[in-house]
Structures are given as C-alpha cells and as structure tokens.
N, C-alpha and C positions, 0 to 999 in steps of 0.2 A: 133189305136194308131198313134201318130204323128211320122214322120220320125225323126231319131236321130238328124240330123242337125237343123231342125226346133224346135225340143224339147229343144235342148241346147240353142237356141236363146231365147225361151220362158222362160227357167229357168234363164238365165242371166238377162233378163228383170225384172223378179220378184226380183232377188237379188239386183238389182239396185234401186228398188222402196222404200225399207225400210231397216233398219239395220239388224234385226234378223228375221229369219224364222225357224220354226220347220220343221223337216223332214216330219211329217204328213201333215202340211199345204201345203208344196210344192207338195207333192204327190197328195193331193186333188185338188189343183189348176190345175195341169198338167194332171190329170187322169191317174196316173201311180202308181206303188208301191214304198214304201220307199226304197226298194233294188235298184230299177232303179234310184231313186234320188241319192243314194250314188254313183252308177256307173257314172252318168252324172256329178256329182260334181268332180269326179276324172278326167273326160275328160276335164272339164273346167280348172282344175289345170294344166293339161298337156299343155293346150293352153296358159298358162301364167296368168290366172286369180287367184289372191290370195284369194281363198275361204277357210275360217277357220271354224273348227267345235268347238262348245262350249258345255260345260256340263250343265245339268239341268234336271228337271223332265222328259222332253221329248227329250232333246238334240236339236241341231239345227245348222244352218249355217249362216255365214255373209260374205259379200264381203269386204275384208280388203284392206288396202293400201299396195302396193307392191313396190319393188325397181325399176321396169320398168313399162312403160306405156303399158298396154295390149290393145287389140282392144276393143272399146266401142260400145255399142248398144244404138241407139236413136230411138224413135218413130217419126212419121212425124212431130208432133208439136214441139218436142224437137229439131229436126234437123233444122227446120226453125227458131226457137228462137235462136239457137246457131249461125246461119248465121247472124241474125240481130245484135246479140251482137258483133260478130267479125267485121261486117261492121262498127258498132259504134266505136269500139276500134281503127280502122284505122284512125279515125278523132280526137283522143284525144290529139294530140300534144306531145306524149311521144315516146321514142325510141321503146316501145313495139308495136307500130303501124306496123312496118315492120313484126314482128313475127305474128301479127294478120292477116295481108294480106296473108302471106304464109299459115297459118292455114286455112284461108278461101278458098284458092285455092285448098288445099289438100282435104278438105271436099267436095268441089264442084265436084271434079273428081270422087268420089266414090258414089255420090248421084244417086238414080234412076232418070230417065228422068222427071217424074212428079214433084219430089221435086226440081230438078235442074231448071226446068222452073219457079217454084214459087220463088226460090232464085234469079234467074236472073231478076225477076220483081222488086226486092228490090233494090232501088238505093237511098242511104242515103247520103245527102250532108250536112256537118256541116258548118253553116254560123257563123263565129266568130263575136262577138260584136266588134265595132270599137276600143274600148279601149284595147282589147286583141290581136289585130292583130300585128304581128311582135314580139310577145312574144317569149322568148327563149324556145327551146324544152326541155321538162322534161326528165332527165336521168332516165331510168327505174330502174337502180341500186339504185339511191337515193330514189326512191319511195319504193323499197323493204327494204332498210335499215331503213327508217322511219317507215314503216309498222311493221317491226320486233320489233323495240323499243316500238311501241305502244302496240303491242300484249304482249310483255314481261313485260310491265309496268316498263321500265327502263329509268332513267334520261338520257338526251341526250345533248351532246355538239356539236355545229356546228358553222362554220363561215357563216355569213349572209351578202352578198353584198347589199349595200344600193342604188346602182345605179352608173352610170358613173360619176366620179369626186367626189364622196362622200368619206369622210375619212374612213379608215378601222376601224372596231370596234373590241373589244375583243370578244372572242368566247361567244356565248350565251349559257346559261345553262337553260334547260327547262324540264318540265314533259310533254311529248307529249301525246295528247289525240285523235285527229282525223285528217285524211287526207280528204280534201273535194275539190270539183271543184266548181268554181263560175265564171260564165260568161267567160268560156274558159280558166281560169287559175286554177292552183293547189295551194292549201294553206295547211299549217300545223297549226292546232289549238293547242295551248299549254299554260301551266302555266309557265310564266317566273320567275325563281327562284330569279334573281337579282332584278327585278322590282316589284316582288310580285303582279303580275296582269296577266290577260289573254292577250295573244297576238296572232295575225295571221301572218304567215310568208309565203312569196311566195316561193314555192318549187324550182323554177328555180334559186333562189338565195341562196339556202341552200347547204352547203358542210359539211356533217356529219364528226365528228371526232371519232376516236376509241381509247380506248374501251368505251362502254357505262357506265353510272354510276349506282348507287344502285337502287334497286327496290323501287316503291312508291305506295301508295294507291291513286287511282284517286279521284280528287275532283269533286263535282257535278258541271256541267256546268251551268252558268247563263242562264236563259230562259227556262231550262228544256230539250232542244234538241239542237243539233249542227246546225240545220236549223234555229231555232229561234235566237240562239246566233249570227250566222254569219249575218243574215238579220239585226239584231239590230246594230251590229258593223259597217256594211257598210252604215247604215243610220245615223251614228253619235251618237248612244246611248251607254249605258254602258253594253249592252248585256242582260238586264233583260226584256226589252220590245221591240216589233217589230214596235211600232209606230214611225213615224217621230218626231224628237224633235221640229220641227216647223210646225204647221198646220194652214191653213187659209181658209177663205171662201169668195168667190167673186161672183158677177153676171156679166155675159158676154152677149153682144148683138149678140149672134150667136146661130144657131140651136144646140140642144143637140147632135145630131148625128155627127156633124162636130167636136165638142169639144171632144167627147168620144174617137175618133180615135187617139187623141194625148195627152190624159189625163193620160197615164200610169196607175198607181194604184189609181188614183183619183176617186172621186164620182161625177157623173154628174146627175143633176136633171132638167128635162124639166119644164120650166115656161111658155112657149108659143112657137109658131112656130119659132120665131127668138130670143129666150131668154132662158138662162139656169143658174142654180146655180152650181158652181164648188167648191168642197172641195178637197184641195190638200195639200201634205206635202213635206218637203225638209229638208236638213241638216242645213240650216240657213235661216233667214228671208230675207236676200238679195237674196240668191239663189232662194227662193220661189217667190219673187217679179219678178225676172228676168225670171223665167220659165213661170209665168202667162202672163208676158208682150209679150211673143212670139205670143199670139193670137192677130190677127190683128183686134182689136175692142176696143170700150170703156170699161172701167173696173169700177165696183162699188164695193168697199170693204165693206164686211159685218163685218169682224173682223178677228183677234183681233187687238188692236191698234198697236202692233209691226209690223204688215204687212203694215198698213198705213204709219208708219214711214219709213219702208224700201222702199216703193214706192217714198216717198218724197226725201229720200237720193239718190235714183237712178235718180230721175228727175234732181236734181242738178248736179249729176255726168255726166249725158248724155248732159245736157245743156252746161256744161263746155267743154265736148268733141266736141260738135258741133261748138263751137266758135274757 
C-alpha cells in the first residue's frame, strides 16, 4: 500500500481530473478500501481542500470551489503548460502581466529541478506589430468588468475615447458579446443599441459606467464565429464574409519564391523560372494597386477592370507628385 502522503497526492490528482467520483471508483483506482478513501478525504479537508460528498446510488465525492486557494497538484505536463501560459500572459499588455510574472516566479521556486530546467528553456518574446506599438496598457479591472457583463449578458454603458483631439461622445450603449485580441490590441465586440449595428471598440479607450443595464438575449454574430467576424470587419467587409472586398490578379516578372515571401495571404502561382501569377486582395482598389506596385518589376493586369483603372489613377497621381 502507498504511504499516506503519496496516496493523498494520488487521490487529489484523481479528484482534479473530473467532477464526480464514486467511493468505489476511487478505492479501485488507488488499491485501497472505501473506508480508507473516507479517511483520506477527511485529511484533504483538513488541509483546506473543499471536497464535498454527494448522494446517489453509490454516493461519491467532488472537489468543489472554496473560499481560499488551497495547494494545487499538477503533473509534469500541466506544470510546463502553466509556465508557458504565464510567460505568455506577461506579454499581453495588460496590468495583469505583473501578477503573471509574480505567479511564474512562485511556481518556479517550488518546481523540482527537472521541471525548472525545462521551464528555464522557455523564453517567449512577444513581437508587437508596428501598428500596435505604443498602445496604451489595458487595465485589468476594465477587462474584468467587461467580462462580467458579457458573462451575465447585461447591457453596458461606457465612455469611449476616439483619440487625441477628437470631440467627446455621449456614452455608448451596447450589448457586449466577446473580448478578443487582434494584432496586439484588445477589442470589445458588441451590438451598438443606438446605431443598431455591430461594432468593435478598443478596450484601452473604454471606461465602463455603472450600474449595468438589463439582461439581453445574445444575437447571432455575423460570419458564424468571432474570428470570422473580426477578420471580415478588419478587411472592410460587413462581417458575413472573410474575403477581401477587392481582389485582383496580375502577372509579375519575378520568381514565385521571391513574391511569396511578401504576398501575405495572396496566392502565388509559378509560370516559369522568372514569372508568376499573383492573386491578392485589399480593402480598396487603390490600396490593392499600391500594394502590388511595391514589387520592383513590370506588371501585367489580368483583371478585373477596376484594378486597371486604379493603376491608371495612381500613375497620374505619381506623375503629378514627380513634377
């Protein structure tokens, strides 16, 4: 039979893996009697673990939520995964990053040497996109307030700063649906009650007001998922499709490998050693023409006609600039 200390750890590990256990199942897993299970459950309770008994045909136990944080037990994989998650949290740009760093330090101190070595090998560096650098830090309390309203399905009022020098707006009234991160920034996806449309708000510009409003029944998000909706909106669409609103096709006198490195989500097809077809999208025809113009080579437009017109307009604009 296992020593009491190791048996308690094994019992705690089992209780953490699923919600309900019968006494017989625990006894069978641990190779002990149900009477010993009851005694070990009492010892866990004395240590601060909120193990509750429930009635049923066979009776059983579950690890419940308590008023204080008891010691937790993690296997090797869980401990390393937790370290990765905490290192990632230190780069999120929220005030919770400091708490994550302290938690990471605490966990490292109690790790056995073999896990501490694996953890020390993990070095995660968050490279922020250029457009997100210098963004205001997110207040963790604001994130919690928004999350609470989303979970409770309660209407929300908040002040939303439009940027330096912009006129103050009246408080926004929304039905909050999702908190998301996109290219280093945090956004609130919500149904705007005054504008009767979906909107995305930068969380670093949101200041919630209290109290919250009445409860609501969530509307279906366009596109079927928050990922599809946000991708569509940031591509200049209405949220129902992730395609770019403007898509064109050209032939470039460059090797396909050179073009693919800078084509983002475009499609590159090799036509020869120094020739390829590029299919690319953008939020406007002028923007698409300007993006393709970055490739230092001659361009043959396959279509559509709007792309040809955009190149002509840019040619006149650039010629005027050159003069």
